[in-house]
C-alpha positions as CSV (number, residue, x, y, z in Angstrom):
1,M,-0.5,33.1,-48.1
2,N,2.1,34.4,-50.5
3,K,2.2,33.4,-54.2
4,Y,5.3,31.2,-53.8
5,R,3.6,29.2,-51.1
6,E,0.5,28.9,-53.3
7,M,2.6,27.7,-56.2
8,F,4.4,25.2,-54.0
9,L,1.2,23.7,-52.7
10,K,-0.4,23.6,-56.2
11,E,2.7,21.8,-57.6
12,T,2.7,19.4,-54.7
13,E,-1.0,18.6,-55.2
14,D,-0.6,18.2,-58.9
15,V,2.3,15.7,-58.4
16,D,0.3,13.8,-55.8
17,K,-2.8,13.6,-58.1
18,R,-0.7,12.5,-61.0
19,I,0.9,9.6,-59.0
20,F,-2.5,8.6,-57.7
21,D,-4.1,8.6,-61.1
22,K,-1.2,6.4,-62.2
23,I,-1.7,3.7,-59.6
24,K,-5.3,4.0,-58.4
25,N,-6.4,0.9,-60.4
26,N,-3.2,-1.0,-59.8
27,P,-3.3,-3.4,-56.9
28,K,0.5,-3.9,-57.0
29,P,2.1,-0.5,-57.7
30,D,5.8,0.3,-57.3
31,I,6.9,0.8,-53.7
32,I,8.3,4.2,-54.3
33,D,4.9,5.4,-55.8
34,L,3.2,4.3,-52.5
35,W,5.8,6.3,-50.5
36,S,5.4,9.3,-52.8
37,L,1.6,9.6,-52.2
38,S,0.2,11.9,-49.6
39,E,-1.3,10.1,-46.6
40,R,-4.8,11.0,-47.7
41,R,-4.4,9.5,-51.2
42,F,-2.4,6.6,-49.8
43,I,-5.3,5.7,-47.5
44,E,-7.7,6.1,-50.4
45,W,-5.7,3.6,-52.4
46,R,-5.7,1.1,-49.5
47,Q,-9.5,1.6,-49.0
48,T,-9.9,0.5,-52.6
49,H,-7.4,-2.4,-52.7
50,D,-6.0,-4.2,-49.7
51,F,-8.1,-3.0,-46.7
52,P,-11.2,-4.9,-48.0
53,V,-9.1,-8.0,-48.5
54,L,-7.6,-7.6,-45.0
55,M,-11.0,-7.2,-43.3
56,S,-12.3,-10.3,-45.1
57,H,-9.2,-12.1,-43.9
58,F,-10.0,-11.0,-40.3
59,D,-13.6,-12.3,-40.7
60,K,-12.2,-15.7,-41.5
61,T,-9.3,-16.0,-39.1
62,L,-9.7,-13.8,-36.0
63,R,-11.6,-15.4,-33.1
64,L,-15.2,-14.1,-32.7
65,F,-14.4,-11.2,-35.0
66,K,-17.8,-11.2,-36.7
67,E,-19.5,-11.5,-33.3
68,W,-17.6,-8.5,-32.0
69,K,-18.7,-6.4,-35.0
70,E,-22.3,-7.4,-34.6
71,E,-22.4,-6.7,-30.9
72,N,-20.8,-3.3,-31.4
73,N,-22.9,-2.3,-34.5
74,L,-19.8,-2.2,-36.7
75,T,-19.3,-3.3,-40.3
76,N,-16.2,-3.6,-42.5
77,E,-17.4,-0.6,-44.5
78,I,-17.7,1.6,-41.3
79,I,-14.2,0.5,-40.2
80,I,-12.5,1.0,-43.6
81,A,-14.2,4.4,-44.1
82,T,-12.2,5.9,-41.2
83,G,-9.0,5.0,-43.0
84,F,-7.3,3.5,-39.9
85,L,-8.0,0.0,-38.6
86,T,-5.8,0.0,-35.5
87,P,-8.1,2.0,-33.2
88,F,-10.8,-0.6,-33.7
89,L,-8.4,-3.5,-32.8
90,E,-5.9,-2.5,-30.2
91,P,-6.7,-2.3,-26.4
92,K,-7.5,1.2,-25.2
93,K,-4.3,2.6,-23.6
94,S,-4.0,3.4,-19.9
95,S,-7.7,3.6,-19.1
96,K,-10.1,1.6,-17.0
97,D,-13.0,2.9,-19.2
98,K,-12.8,0.8,-22.3
99,N,-15.4,2.7,-24.3
100,L,-14.4,4.3,-27.6
101,F,-16.4,6.8,-29.6
102,L,-17.0,7.0,-33.3
103,T,-17.3,10.6,-34.3
104,K,-18.0,12.4,-37.6
105,I,-16.0,15.6,-38.2
106,V,-16.7,18.2,-40.9
107,D,-14.0,20.7,-41.8
108,D,-14.6,23.1,-44.6
109,D,-16.9,20.7,-46.3
110,I,-14.5,17.8,-45.9
111,E,-16.1,15.0,-43.9
112,F,-14.3,12.2,-42.2
113,T,-14.9,9.8,-39.4
114,V,-12.5,9.2,-36.5
115,V,-12.3,7.1,-33.3
116,N,-11.9,9.2,-30.1
117,Y,-11.2,8.2,-26.5
118,Q,-13.8,10.6,-25.3
119,K,-17.2,11.7,-26.5
120,V,-16.8,14.8,-28.6
121,E,-19.7,16.9,-29.9
122,G,-20.2,20.5,-31.1
123,E,-17.9,23.0,-32.7
124,R,-14.3,23.9,-31.9
125,T,-11.6,25.9,-33.5
126,Y,-8.0,24.7,-33.9
127,L,-5.2,26.5,-35.7
128,G,-7.6,28.8,-37.5
129,S,-9.9,26.0,-38.7
130,T,-13.4,25.3,-37.4
131,Y,-14.4,21.7,-36.8
132,H,-18.0,20.4,-36.4
133,S,-18.1,17.1,-34.4
134,T,-21.1,14.8,-34.4
135,Y,-21.2,11.7,-32.1
136,I,-22.1,8.5,-33.9
137,Q,-21.8,5.6,-31.6
138,T,-19.9,4.0,-28.7
139,F,-18.1,0.7,-29.0
140,T,-15.3,-1.4,-27.5
141,S,-12.1,-2.3,-29.3
142,Y,-11.9,-5.9,-30.5
143,L,-9.1,-7.0,-28.2
144,D,-10.7,-5.3,-25.1
145,W,-14.0,-7.0,-26.0
146,L,-12.2,-10.4,-26.4
147,H,-10.3,-9.9,-23.1
148,A,-13.6,-9.3,-21.2
149,R,-14.6,-12.8,-22.4
150,G,-11.3,-14.3,-21.1
151,Q,-9.9,-14.9,-24.6
152,H,-6.9,-13.6,-26.6
153,Q,-6.0,-13.2,-30.2
154,E,-2.7,-12.3,-31.8
155,I,-3.4,-9.7,-34.5
156,L,0.0,-9.6,-36.2
157,Y,0.7,-13.3,-36.3
158,I,3.5,-13.7,-38.9
159,N,4.0,-17.3,-39.6
160,S,5.1,-17.3,-43.2
161,R,7.8,-15.5,-45.2
162,S,9.3,-15.8,-48.5
163,S,12.9,-14.7,-49.4
164,P,13.6,-13.7,-45.8
165,N,16.4,-11.3,-45.0
166,T,16.5,-10.0,-48.6
167,N,15.1,-6.9,-50.3
168,L,12.4,-9.2,-51.9
169,E,11.1,-10.4,-48.5
170,R,7.3,-11.1,-48.5
171,V,5.4,-11.4,-45.2
172,F,2.1,-13.2,-44.5
173,I,-0.1,-13.2,-41.5
174,H,-2.2,-16.1,-40.2
175,A,-1.0,-18.2,-43.2
176,D,-2.1,-21.7,-43.9
177,V,1.4,-23.1,-44.1
178,Y,0.1,-26.6,-45.0
179,V,-1.4,-25.7,-48.4
180,H,1.3,-23.3,-49.7
181,R,-1.0,-20.3,-49.8
182,S,-1.9,-17.4,-47.6
183,D,-5.1,-15.3,-47.1
184,F,-3.3,-12.0,-46.6
185,E,0.2,-10.6,-47.5
186,L,1.3,-7.5,-45.8
187,L,1.6,-4.6,-48.2
188,K,5.2,-4.4,-49.2
189,M,6.9,-1.0,-48.7
190,G,10.3,-2.2,-47.5
191,G,13.5,-3.4,-49.1
192,I,14.5,0.2,-50.1
193,S,16.2,3.2,-48.6
194,L,13.8,5.4,-46.6
195,P,12.6,8.0,-49.0
196,E,13.7,11.5,-48.3
197,K,13.8,14.8,-50.1
198,H,16.2,17.6,-49.1
199,G,16.8,15.9,-45.7
200,T,13.1,15.6,-44.9
201,L,11.1,12.4,-44.8
202,F,9.3,12.2,-48.1
203,R,5.6,12.0,-47.5
204,G,5.3,11.0,-43.8
205,K,2.6,8.4,-43.1
206,R,0.7,6.4,-40.6
207,L,1.3,2.9,-41.8
208,E,-0.8,-0.1,-40.7
209,F,-0.3,-3.8,-41.6
210,V,2.7,-3.0,-43.9
211,N,5.8,-5.0,-44.7
212,L,8.7,-2.6,-43.9
213,C,11.4,-5.3,-43.7
214,G,14.8,-4.4,-45.0
215,I,14.5,-0.6,-44.8
216,D,17.9,1.1,-45.1
217,L,18.3,4.2,-42.8
218,R,21.1,6.6,-43.4
219,G,21.9,10.2,-42.9
220,D,19.9,13.0,-41.2
221,I,16.2,12.8,-42.0
222,Y,13.7,15.1,-40.3
223,F,9.9,15.4,-40.6
224,G,8.2,18.2,-42.4
225,E,4.7,19.5,-42.7
226,Y,3.5,16.2,-44.2
227,G,4.1,14.4,-40.9
228,N,6.5,11.8,-39.7
229,L,6.6,8.0,-39.7
230,S,4.1,6.1,-37.5
231,C,3.9,2.3,-37.8
232,H,1.1,0.1,-36.4
233,Y,1.0,-3.7,-36.7
234,C,3.9,-3.6,-39.2
235,A,6.8,-6.0,-39.9
236,C,9.9,-3.8,-39.4
237,D,12.5,-6.5,-39.4
238,N,16.1,-6.4,-40.6
239,W,16.4,-2.6,-40.5
240,I,19.9,-1.2,-41.0
241,A,20.7,2.2,-39.6
242,E,24.2,3.7,-40.2
243,D,25.2,7.2,-39.3
244,F,21.4,7.8,-39.0
245,N,19.5,10.5,-37.2
246,M,15.7,10.8,-37.4
247,P,13.5,12.1,-34.6
248,T,10.0,11.2,-33.5
249,V,9.3,7.8,-35.0
250,K,6.5,5.8,-33.5
251,L,6.2,2.0,-33.6
252,E,3.2,0.2,-32.1
253,H,2.5,-3.5,-32.0
254,C,5.3,-4.1,-34.5
255,T,8.0,-6.7,-34.9
256,V,11.4,-5.1,-35.0
257,A,13.7,-8.1,-35.2
258,N,17.4,-8.0,-36.2
259,F,17.6,-4.2,-36.1
260,T,21.3,-3.3,-36.8
261,M,22.2,0.3,-35.7
262,V,25.7,1.7,-36.0
263,S,26.8,5.3,-35.0
264,S,23.3,6.5,-35.1
265,K,20.8,8.4,-32.9
266,L,17.2,7.7,-32.0
267,Q,15.6,10.8,-30.6
268,Q,12.1,10.7,-29.2
269,W,11.3,7.3,-30.7
270,S,8.6,5.2,-29.1
271,F,8.2,1.4,-29.1
272,Y,4.8,0.5,-27.8
273,N,4.2,-3.3,-27.4
274,C,6.9,-4.0,-29.9
275,N,9.3,-7.0,-30.1
276,V,12.7,-5.4,-30.7
277,S,16.0,-7.3,-31.1
278,G,19.3,-6.8,-32.9
279,D,22.6,-5.0,-32.3
280,F,23.1,-1.4,-31.5
281,Y,26.8,-0.2,-31.8
282,N,28.1,3.2,-30.7
283,S,24.7,4.8,-30.8
284,K,22.7,7.2,-28.7
285,L,19.1,6.9,-27.5
286,Y,17.6,10.2,-26.5
287,S,14.2,10.4,-24.8
288,T,13.2,7.1,-26.3
289,K,10.2,5.4,-24.7
290,I,9.6,1.7,-24.5
291,V,6.3,0.5,-23.3
292,G,5.7,-3.2,-22.8
293,G,6.6,-5.7,-25.5
294,S,10.2,-7.0,-25.5
295,F,13.2,-4.7,-25.9
296,N,16.1,-7.1,-26.4
297,P,18.9,-5.5,-28.6
298,V,22.5,-5.9,-27.6
299,L,23.8,-2.4,-26.6
300,L,27.5,-2.0,-27.2
301,D,29.2,1.4,-26.4
302,C,25.8,3.0,-26.4
303,T,24.5,6.0,-24.5
304,L,21.1,6.3,-22.9
305,V,19.6,9.8,-22.1
306,A,16.2,9.9,-20.5
307,T,15.4,6.6,-22.2
308,H,13.3,4.2,-20.1
309,I,11.2,1.1,-20.2
310,H,7.7,1.6,-18.9
311,K,5.0,-0.8,-17.8
312,E,1.3,-0.6,-18.6
313,H,-1.5,-2.3,-16.7
314,G,-2.8,-5.3,-18.5
315,M,0.2,-5.5,-20.9
316,P,2.6,-8.5,-20.5
317,D,6.1,-7.5,-19.4
318,N,8.8,-9.4,-21.4
319,N,11.6,-6.8,-20.9
320,F,13.9,-8.8,-18.6
321,N,16.9,-8.5,-21.0
322,G,16.1,-4.8,-21.5
323,Y,16.2,-4.2,-17.7
324,K,19.6,-6.0,-17.6
325,A,21.0,-4.0,-20.5
326,F,19.7,-0.6,-19.2
327,K,21.2,-1.4,-15.8
328,K,24.6,-2.0,-17.2
329,V,24.6,1.1,-19.5
330,Y,23.3,3.5,-16.8
331,Q,25.8,2.1,-14.3
332,A,28.7,2.6,-16.8
333,Q,27.4,6.2,-17.3
334,G,27.7,6.7,-13.6
335,E,23.9,7.2,-13.1
336,D,23.6,4.8,-10.1
337,D,20.1,5.8,-9.1
338,I,18.8,4.8,-12.5
339,A,20.9,1.7,-12.6
340,R,19.5,0.7,-9.2
341,H,16.0,1.2,-10.6
342,Y,16.6,-1.3,-13.4
343,F,18.4,-3.7,-11.0
344,I,15.1,-3.8,-9.0
345,E,13.0,-4.2,-12.1
346,E,15.2,-7.1,-13.2
347,N,14.7,-8.9,-9.9
348,E,11.0,-8.0,-9.9
349,W,10.6,-9.7,-13.3
350,I,12.3,-12.8,-11.9
351,R,10.0,-12.8,-8.8
352,S,6.9,-12.5,-11.0
353,N,7.8,-15.7,-12.7
354,L,8.5,-17.7,-9.6
355,K,6.2,-19.9,-7.6
356,G,6.0,-21.6,-4.2
357,W,8.9,-21.2,-1.7
358,Q,11.1,-19.4,-4.2
359,F,8.5,-16.8,-4.7
360,I,8.1,-16.4,-0.9
361,T,11.9,-15.9,-0.3
362,K,12.2,-13.5,-3.3
363,S,9.3,-11.5,-1.9
364,I,10.8,-11.3,1.5
365,S,14.0,-10.0,-0.1
366,F,12.0,-7.3,-1.9
367,Y,10.0,-6.1,1.0
368,Y,12.9,-6.4,3.4
369,W,15.4,-4.3,1.6
370,E,14.6,-4.2,-2.1
371,Y,17.2,-6.8,-3.0
372,G,19.9,-5.0,-1.1
373,R,19.4,-1.6,-2.7
374,K,17.6,0.0,0.2
375,P,19.4,-1.2,3.4
376,H,18.0,1.8,5.3
377,R,14.7,-0.2,5.5
378,I,16.6,-2.5,7.9
379,I,17.1,0.4,10.4
380,Y,13.3,1.1,10.4
381,L,12.5,-2.5,10.8
382,S,15.0,-2.9,13.6
383,I,13.4,0.0,15.5
384,A,10.0,-1.5,14.9
385,I,11.1,-4.9,16.3
386,I,12.7,-3.3,19.4
387,F,9.5,-1.3,20.2
388,T,7.3,-4.3,19.5
389,F,9.2,-6.7,21.7
390,G,9.7,-4.0,24.3
391,F,6.0,-3.5,24.6
392,I,5.5,-7.3,24.9
393,F,8.2,-7.5,27.6
394,W,6.5,-4.8,29.6
395,L,3.2,-6.6,29.4
396,G,4.9,-9.9,30.5
397,R,7.0,-8.2,33.2
398,A,6.0,-10.8,35.7
399,F,8.2,-13.2,33.9
400,I,11.3,-11.1,34.1
401,N,13.7,-11.3,37.0
402,S,15.8,-8.3,38.1
403,S,19.3,-8.9,39.5
404,G,18.9,-5.7,41.6
405,G,15.6,-6.9,43.1
406,T,13.6,-4.1,41.5
407,T,9.9,-5.0,41.3
408,N,8.9,-1.9,39.3
409,F,9.4,-2.8,35.6
410,G,8.2,0.0,33.4
411,L,7.8,0.5,29.7
412,G,11.2,2.1,29.5
413,D,12.7,-1.0,31.1
414,G,10.9,-3.1,28.5
415,L,12.5,-1.0,25.7
416,Y,15.9,-1.2,27.3
417,F,15.6,-5.0,27.8
418,S,14.5,-5.3,24.2
419,T,17.4,-3.2,22.9
420,I,20.1,-5.2,24.7
421,T,18.5,-8.4,23.7
422,F,18.2,-7.3,20.0
423,T,21.9,-6.2,19.9
424,T,22.9,-9.4,21.9
425,L,24.6,-7.3,24.6
426,G,22.9,-9.1,27.5
427,Y,24.1,-7.1,30.5
428,G,22.5,-9.6,32.9
429,D,20.6,-7.0,35.0
430,F,17.3,-8.6,33.6
431,S,16.6,-12.2,32.8
432,P,13.5,-13.7,31.3
433,T,11.6,-16.7,32.6
434,G,9.0,-19.0,31.2
435,W,7.7,-18.3,27.7
436,L,9.7,-15.0,27.5
437,K,12.9,-17.1,27.0
438,L,11.7,-18.2,23.6
439,L,10.7,-14.7,22.7
440,C,14.1,-13.3,23.7
441,S,15.9,-16.0,21.6
442,L,13.7,-15.0,18.6
443,E,14.6,-11.3,19.1
444,A,18.3,-12.0,19.5
445,F,18.2,-14.1,16.3
446,L,16.4,-11.3,14.4
447,G,19.0,-8.8,15.7
448,V,22.0,-10.9,14.5
449,I,20.3,-11.3,11.1
450,N,19.4,-7.6,10.7
451,M,22.9,-6.4,11.7
452,G,24.5,-8.7,9.2
453,F,22.3,-7.6,6.4
454,L,22.7,-4.0,7.3
455,I,26.4,-4.2,7.0
456,A,26.2,-6.2,3.8
457,G,23.7,-3.7,2.3
458,Y,25.8,-0.6,2.9
459,S,29.1,-2.3,1.8
460,N,27.7,-3.7,-1.5
461,N,27.4,-1.1,-4.2
462,K,27.3,-3.5,-7.2
463,Y,24.3,-4.5,-9.3
């Protein structure tokens, strides 16, 4: 490491320590001081101040929260010591195995505890550093544990605000609105322009249970060596982005209501189980990933590039309006295959919310030709019908008369008779008797229906 790099790191550490010493005993510091802290010292401040209050709030308000901790051998102190609460609360992603593993890691005499998806033990080297991992215990996240008992709890239940839609907005979760008080107010870090220095996000952070309402996003901002912005269970409402470009922002289990974006670009953003609404004007979304939640902004003159809505097993799908919007945008861009995909997803969402006869008819439309988007299925079905009925006619050949007096009615004759019946040609060289009359009528009816839908499917290119 050269001396200039050493000087830079020392100066950065000195500034970080000076800011921390200034606010470490202050439960309500200035917002800009919180943003200016390194993630390590920011977490240390929260471990001292609002995390204990938040965990006490969960003890009082979340369903069976104390029982979950007791059954999984967890305490508030163990959870707070890791510095991140979300892994203990959120459902384990994309996995049937719901076990999580608490692990102690030692790196150059720095000891910390993390939550892993897999059991990790022993020594490993990464980017020149050696890490010693020690398994502590196995547990199940709170929401997975609750789900296994047939119950549900909303973690970020925002039911009280003061000074909404202003820079002074305060946000409360699980508030007792009848007695004009709340047990927990989200840490306020919004109502300002997103801090940056020399075009780089100033002190990137992983934020949990934070009020980020009213953030102003402008210009080109990139992430540096201190990380980027990652928000979990945060209130991110009333954001305004104008001529803005910032890559790789992650939002999970957040509310993102009334997001106004003008002439901006979201690149490699991810919205995981977030409720997003607002107005996007003349903007571009590159490689943006939406998983679950509700993505419902109005997209006007926007461009989508490799941006998609994904489903995850066990997560409710509330993206009906998102499917409609993506269908229209991709169709306008001339990407018909992608537009067709969202047309089908839109109709599948409708079908999943129907019952009774409406569900049955919608299901028939899906399996028959995927709501008109795959008419070639009708060809395969028609061939199957012809062969099926042909085989039946061959078995019931005693009930078929031949105008030529032929007594030998083979399988080929059965397929021939089935074909002319299905296409309603009816040459008259064979005629059914008895119960085969009803069968022929049914096949002719299916033939007329299939031919009509086949023509309609290939002539209709609209979504």
